[in-house]
C-alpha positions in Angstrom: 144.6 81.7 81.1 142.2 78.8 81.0 142.9 78.0 84.6 142.0 81.5 85.6 138.7 81.4 83.7 137.9 78.1 85.4 138.6 79.5 88.8 136.5 82.6 88.1 133.6 80.5 86.9 133.7 78.3 90.0 133.8 81.3 92.2 130.8 82.8 90.5 128.9 79.6 90.7 129.7 79.2 94.4 128.5 82.8 95.1 125.2 82.0 93.4 124.4 78.8 95.2 123.2 79.7 98.7 121.4 77.2 100.9 117.7 77.7 100.9 116.1 79.4 103.9 114.6 77.0 106.4 111.4 78.1 108.2 112.0 78.8 111.9 109.0 78.0 114.0 110.3 79.0 117.4 108.2 82.2 117.6 105.7 84.2 115.6 108.3 86.8 114.7 111.0 84.3 113.6 108.5 82.4 111.6 107.2 85.5 109.9 110.8 86.6 109.1 112.0 83.3 107.8 108.8 82.8 105.8 109.2 86.1 104.1 112.8 85.4 103.2 111.9 81.9 102.0 109.1 83.3 99.9 111.5 85.6 98.1 113.5 82.5 97.0 110.6 81.0 95.1 109.7 81.6 91.5 106.9 84.1 91.2 104.5 81.4 90.0 104.9 79.4 93.2 104.6 82.3 95.7 100.8 82.3 95.6 100.8 78.6 96.3 103.2 79.1 99.2 100.9 81.8 100.7 97.9 79.5 100.3 99.7 76.6 102.0 100.6 78.8 105.0 97.0 79.8 105.4 95.9 76.1 105.5 98.4 74.0 107.4 97.9 70.2 107.5 95.8 69.2 110.5 94.0 72.5 110.7 90.4 72.1 112.1 87.8 74.6 113.2 88.4 73.4 116.8 92.1 74.3 116.6 92.8 76.7 119.5 96.0 78.3 118.1 96.2 78.0 114.3 99.4 80.1 114.2 101.1 77.6 116.5 99.9 74.7 114.3 101.3 76.4 111.2 104.7 77.1 112.9 104.9 73.4 114.1 103.8 72.0 110.7 106.2 74.0 108.6 109.2 74.4 111.0 112.3 73.0 109.4 110.9 73.1 105.8 112.1 75.2 102.9 109.7 77.1 100.7 110.1 74.5 98.0 109.1 71.8 100.6 106.0 73.8 101.6 105.0 74.2 97.9 105.5 70.4 97.3 103.4 69.6 100.4 100.7 72.0 99.2 100.6 70.3 95.8 100.5 66.9 97.4 97.5 68.0 99.5 95.7 69.3 96.4 96.0 73.0 97.2 96.1 74.9 94.0 
């Protein structure tokens, strides 16, 4: 009986532990889709910071010709938690 309970507990734990969504910067559509999915994985308190970080990517200047491309390149391969940590490190609140 104890063995069955242990197996059920491990199965439930495995079902809950999914890998976080990684932002895909290959196109505007894939970036928007992956960013929305990644945003859902964040605690509510961090979602506004995530949104603010996406609006001000590192290296953004007034002279930037394509800010969307800069955003996709800056955050490609990062998880939502990585984006939030980067925003905090850059002083975005």
